[in-house]
Backbone as CSV, one residue per row, in Angstrom:
resi,resn,N_x,N_y,N_z,CA_x,CA_y,CA_z,C_x,C_y,C_z
1,MET,-22.992,87.153,76.887,-22.081,86.921,77.040,-21.395,85.770,76.190
2,ASP,-22.464,84.944,76.266,-21.964,83.418,75.335,-21.707,83.769,73.883
3,PHE,-22.358,84.850,73.291,-22.290,84.948,72.219,-20.701,85.491,71.613
4,LEU,-19.893,85.920,72.645,-18.588,86.324,72.622,-17.405,84.947,72.383
5,ILE,-17.849,84.253,73.285,-17.025,83.316,73.066,-16.952,82.313,71.892
6,SER,-18.060,81.854,71.390,-18.204,80.852,70.494,-17.465,81.781,69.003
7,PRO,-17.374,82.797,68.704,-16.794,83.458,67.170,-15.152,83.232,67.535
8,ALA,-15.056,83.487,69.034,-13.254,83.364,69.266,-12.846,82.199,69.333
9,MET,-13.769,81.061,69.824,-13.038,79.616,69.463,-12.875,79.152,68.020
10,ALA,-13.845,79.756,67.077,-13.960,79.205,65.944,-12.741,79.990,65.171
11,GLN,-12.289,80.851,65.264,-11.308,81.868,64.594,-10.039,80.941,65.013
12,GLY,-9.928,80.545,66.424,-8.751,79.997,66.511,-8.606,78.703,66.008
13,ALA,-9.449,77.851,65.791,-9.710,76.521,65.518,-9.072,76.188,63.998
14,ALA,-9.205,77.084,63.031,-8.858,77.105,61.524,-7.304,77.272,61.429
15,ALA,-6.839,76.132,60.565,-5.484,76.481,60.802,-5.346,75.987,58.992
16,PRO,-4.476,76.438,58.197,-4.187,75.792,56.796,-3.425,74.421,56.912
17,ALA,-3.727,73.641,56.197,-3.086,72.307,55.833,-1.669,72.335,55.627
18,GLY,-1.396,73.434,54.182,-0.097,73.191,53.927,0.997,74.226,54.468
19,GLY,0.518,74.722,56.101,1.302,76.008,56.360,2.512,75.286,57.264
20,SER,2.551,74.058,58.057,3.912,73.726,58.162,4.432,73.295,57.627
21,PHE,4.329,72.753,56.251,5.366,72.460,55.200,6.423,73.801,54.514
22,LEU,5.406,74.791,54.579,6.025,76.306,54.207,6.771,76.782,55.593
23,SER,6.228,76.715,56.320,7.315,77.173,57.318,8.749,76.552,57.680
24,LEU,9.069,75.296,57.096,10.059,74.664,57.527,10.773,74.692,56.178
25,LEU,10.278,75.096,54.898,11.130,75.547,53.703,12.511,76.471,54.086
26,PRO,12.305,77.656,54.848,13.349,78.442,54.970,14.424,77.764,55.837
27,LEU,14.414,76.792,56.923,15.093,76.040,57.667,15.952,75.118,56.612
28,VAL,15.167,74.497,55.744,15.657,73.411,55.285,16.623,74.180,53.983
29,GLY,16.222,75.429,53.230,16.946,76.313,52.405,18.211,76.684,53.412
30,MET,18.426,76.854,54.349,19.617,77.372,55.294,20.356,76.467,55.453
31,LEU,19.711,74.947,55.908,20.960,73.760,55.944,21.354,73.498,54.612
32,VAL,20.898,73.713,53.436,21.587,73.323,52.270,22.631,74.417,52.042
33,LEU,22.195,76.109,52.035,23.236,77.132,52.350,24.425,76.400,52.823
34,PHE,24.255,76.284,54.498,25.482,76.096,54.974,26.197,74.744,54.568
35,TYR,25.446,74.145,53.779,26.298,72.854,53.615,27.428,73.342,52.112
36,PHE,26.698,74.067,51.216,27.635,74.400,50.179,28.348,75.596,50.562
37,LEU,28.057,76.087,51.533,29.249,77.201,51.816,30.200,77.215,52.712
38,LEU,29.753,76.353,53.740,30.750,76.116,54.960,31.014,74.494,55.092
39,ILE,30.245,73.687,54.875,30.553,71.985,55.360,31.583,71.541,54.028
40,ARG,31.300,71.769,52.828,31.581,71.285,51.998,33.101,71.701,51.376
41,PRO,33.342,72.827,51.518,34.786,73.422,51.168,35.413,73.156,52.413
42,GLN,35.379,72.930,53.666,36.232,72.626,54.585,36.163,71.045,54.402
43,GLN,35.527,70.246,53.909,35.918,68.851,53.625,36.940,68.914,52.516
44,LYS,36.437,69.607,51.271,37.624,69.409,50.382,38.837,70.092,50.805
45,ARG,39.272,71.117,51.562,40.730,71.350,52.215,40.795,70.379,52.981
46,ALA,40.233,69.849,53.726,40.865,68.868,54.560,41.524,67.538,53.607
47,LYS,40.473,67.174,52.613,41.209,66.204,51.603,42.276,66.760,50.973
48,GLU,42.299,67.616,50.718,43.453,68.013,49.739,45.011,68.334,50.965
49,HIS,44.379,68.551,51.917,45.814,68.360,53.024,45.835,67.147,53.117
50,ARG,45.348,66.387,53.535,45.725,64.783,53.559,46.218,64.325,52.824
51,ASP,45.713,64.486,51.294,46.456,63.871,50.191,48.051,64.784,50.073
52,MET,48.153,65.794,50.525,49.765,66.571,50.360,50.284,66.050,51.323
53,VAL,50.108,65.817,52.926,50.905,64.956,53.585,51.178,63.468,53.303
54,GLU,50.372,62.706,52.713,50.905,61.744,52.442,51.646,61.370,51.405
55,SER,51.670,62.520,50.519,52.438,62.348,49.353,53.924,63.066,49.532
56,ILE,54.013,63.114,50.915,55.563,64.001,51.242,56.600,63.164,51.439
57,ALA,57.762,62.968,50.799,58.773,62.066,50.679,60.035,63.042,51.277
58,VAL,61.209,61.895,51.670,62.275,62.495,52.258,63.156,63.450,50.927
59,GLY,63.218,64.904,51.194,63.976,65.585,50.479,63.107,66.448,50.252
60,ALA,61.649,66.635,50.405,60.925,67.551,50.174,60.995,68.920,51.000
61,GLU,60.860,69.667,50.351,61.288,71.288,51.399,59.555,71.672,51.639
62,VAL,59.496,71.839,53.010,58.197,72.278,53.802,57.960,73.443,54.598
63,VAL,56.965,73.947,54.837,56.920,74.936,55.603,55.518,74.379,56.763
64,THR,56.066,74.618,58.147,55.275,73.920,59.345,54.010,75.108,59.235
65,SER,53.182,74.640,59.964,51.608,75.662,60.568,52.631,76.754,61.297
66,GLY,53.893,76.401,62.090,54.328,77.445,62.742,55.157,78.481,62.131
67,GLY,55.396,78.411,60.752,56.567,78.804,59.810,57.813,78.685,60.048
68,VAL,58.163,77.722,60.311,59.238,77.118,60.056,59.543,76.329,58.934
69,LEU,60.792,76.752,58.291,61.193,76.370,56.759,62.142,75.091,56.835
70,GLY,62.030,73.810,56.060,63.068,72.927,56.223,62.872,71.875,55.250
71,LYS,64.002,71.064,55.154,63.782,69.897,54.258,63.553,68.395,55.204
72,ILE,62.881,67.554,54.783,62.492,66.688,55.227,63.548,65.542,55.051
73,THR,64.039,64.921,56.422,64.911,63.940,56.606,64.575,62.574,56.626
74,LYS,63.795,62.422,57.283,62.994,61.133,57.575,61.527,61.025,57.919
75,VAL,60.803,60.125,57.510,59.622,59.835,57.459,58.914,59.065,58.341
76,GLY,58.158,58.969,59.141,57.868,58.055,60.246,56.302,57.887,59.991
77,ASP,55.514,57.319,61.124,54.560,57.120,61.070,53.263,58.171,61.375
78,GLN,53.837,59.161,62.431,53.341,60.159,62.881,54.204,61.345,62.741
79,PHE,55.212,61.400,62.532,56.267,62.147,62.568,57.033,62.453,61.319
80,PHE,57.347,63.614,60.989,58.567,64.283,60.243,59.703,64.498,60.672
81,THR,60.948,64.023,60.276,62.011,64.902,60.899,62.489,65.983,59.959
82,VAL,62.778,67.257,60.248,62.704,68.322,59.491,63.899,69.057,59.866
83,GLU,65.010,68.886,58.826,66.505,69.701,59.020,66.256,71.112,58.652
84,VAL,66.393,72.056,59.670,65.811,73.638,59.652,67.239,74.376,59.585
85,SER,68.389,73.499,59.719,69.801,74.315,59.374,70.709,73.088,59.167
86,ASP,71.917,73.311,59.015,72.912,72.351,58.895,73.191,71.662,60.559
87,GLY,72.677,70.525,60.520,73.045,69.866,61.512,72.030,69.925,62.629
88,VAL,70.790,70.748,62.344,69.826,71.246,63.174,68.471,70.723,62.643
89,ALA,67.841,69.473,63.510,66.770,68.968,62.716,65.612,68.894,63.949
90,ILE,64.500,69.104,63.522,63.067,68.811,64.357,62.460,67.821,64.088
91,ARG,61.593,67.327,64.998,60.850,66.259,64.721,59.291,67.329,64.757
92,VAL,58.381,66.929,63.681,57.402,67.864,63.632,55.946,66.614,63.310
93,GLN,55.014,66.756,63.662,54.000,65.929,63.527,53.559,66.148,62.245
94,LYS,53.230,65.348,61.380,52.626,65.223,60.109,51.537,66.370,59.814
95,HIS,50.576,66.544,60.319,49.473,67.377,60.308,49.828,68.736,60.375
96,ALA,50.940,68.861,60.899,51.383,70.559,61.171,52.064,70.782,59.948
97,VAL,52.543,70.128,58.912,53.117,70.685,57.577,52.019,71.483,57.136
98,GLY,52.011,72.881,56.496,51.254,74.025,55.980,51.378,73.979,54.700
99,ALA,52.436,73.563,53.913,52.755,73.572,52.516,54.031,72.833,52.287
100,VAL,53.847,72.255,50.947,55.252,71.738,50.261,55.750,72.913,49.165
101,MET,57.067,73.279,49.614,57.343,74.352,48.875,58.374,73.714,47.576
102,PRO,58.629,74.750,46.574,59.451,74.036,45.378,60.853,73.997,45.681
103,LYS,61.295,73.000,45.108,62.835,72.587,45.279,63.678,74.007,45.379
104,GLY,64.449,73.888,46.148,65.434,75.141,46.178,65.250,76.339,46.686
105,THR,63.968,76.151,47.656,63.322,77.337,48.315,64.561,77.181,49.845
106,VAL,65.101,76.383,50.413,65.603,76.288,51.463,66.985,76.717,51.483
107,LYS,67.749,76.907,50.244,68.990,77.070,49.959,68.596,79.110,49.877
108,GLY,67.736,79.142,49.274,67.647,80.708,48.994,66.935,81.567,50.245
109,ALA,66.603,80.644,51.003,66.087,81.397,52.306,67.349,81.834,53.309
């Protein structure tokens, strides 16, 4: 019976030296792929939105993330005051502004 155990033990002991690096290569490749397809574009969009919000001034016409169209009448630290109709103004958080519209959009709506 001893002659069966020793060959089995010898077969399990041999492992290639470079096998551990090659097994990590697909994982590293997936991380690089996730960075370029998911993380980097999201960071670019967030930077563009942050720059857009910082550049908004009184008189700009905006659409909020909720779909409200109006004209900026007051700019605060955290909030904009948006006039949505004659005499009707709402306060909106700065990050809730979805897009800046071209001049004259509010009158045409």
